N, C-alpha and C positions, 0 to 999 in steps of 0.2 A: 650562616646566620640569616642571610637574605632569604633562603628557602623556607626557614621556619616562620618568618613573618609573612611570606607570600601565601603559604598554605591556609592559615587562619583567615586571611583577608579574602581569599577565593571562597572559602566555605561560607563566610559571612555574606558575600555577594549572592551565592546560590541560595542561601536561606532567605535573604531578603526578596529574591525573585519569586521563590515558592510562596512566601507569605503574602506577597502583593498580587499573586495570581498570574504573574508574567510567564510566558512560555520559556521552557528550557529546551535547548537543542536536542534533537533525537539522535539515534545511533547514526554515525557517519555512513554514507553510501560510498562504494568504491567509485573512483573517477571513471566516467564513461559508461557506467551501468545503465542498461535500458531494458524495459519490459515492453512486449508488443503482442499483438494478436496474430497467431498463425491462421485461425479461423474463429469466427467469421471475419470478413474484411469489410471495410467501410462501404456502405451503400447496397450490400447484398440483400436478397430476399431469402428467408429461411423458413422451414416448417415451424410449427409451434414448439415442438421438442427438438432440440439440437445441442451439439456438444461444442463448448468453447475450448479451444486449444491455445495454450499460452506459451510464448517464447520469452527467454530471458538471456541476456548476455552481460558479461562483466561482473557477475556475482553469482552466488549459489543459493539454493533453496534449502531451508531447514524448517522443521515444524515449529509452530508457536511454542514459546517457552524454552527453546533451545538458544542460548546466547552464544553464538559463534560468529566471529568477525566475518564481514563481507557476505553475510547471508540475510535472508528474510523469507517471508512467505507471501503468497498472492492474496489479494482481495479484489473481487470483481464488483464494480459499482454499476448498478442497473438503474437507469432513469433518474439519476441524481448527480449532484455536483460534488467534487472533492470538498470536504469540510475543513475544519481547523487542523492544519498539519502538525500542530504541536500536541494534539490529543489523540488517544486511542481511536482507531477506526470503529465506528458503530458496527453492531452485529444485528442486522435486521433484513427484511425482504430486499432492500435496495443495496445492502452491503454484504456481499457473500464472502465469508472467510474460508479460505482454503488452508486451514491451520495445520493440516497433517502433512503439508508439503506437496499437495496435489498440483499438477500442471495442466489439468483439464477438469471441466465440470459440465454436466448435462443440465440445461435449463429448459423450463417450459414457460413460455410467455404468451399472453393473449395476442390475438391479431392486432396489427397496427405498427406504428413507428416507435422504436425504442433506441435508447443510447446505452452504450457499454464503455467502461473505462477500467483500466487495470491500475492498481496501486500496491506497491510492495510495502509490507509492514515488518517491523523488527520483531523480536521475540515477545514484546509486550503489545503488539498490534499498533505501534506508533510508527507513522511514516518516517523514513530515513531523512537525513539532512545531508545534501539536498534531496528532495523526494525523488523516488524512482517510479514514474508513472507513464502510462501510454497516453497518446492523444485520445480524445473521446471519438468513438465511431458511432454511426447511425446504421441500424439494421431495420428491415421491414419483415414482420412476421405475417405469413399468409394464412 
């Protein structure tokens, strides 16, 4: 009897959150999961065209659209900050989606100082809860 009452009450809370515009928690991330750069590393000088190589531990990689527990796909943030972690990660020049499950990507950037950060997204491109993201690194393009 308690379970029957709890389910409609929980659905009512979720519906109220959606209607109010409040954030709903994303797909859970496995404890201890982390994403990091194999290359480049913080502070390095790189040519205009270079390959970013991504490392991941504690979870797996699956293409966007594949809803499999303890997996996600990579997003590379270039010269931008992490946005609203309750919404899908944008897909534009500053937010590169590796939605086919890639673990590396070749970039061409103009000369100068740039920042890079990695952020895992679930099958809907929404960051996990808690988010699995790297620290932001700075690179210098020659």
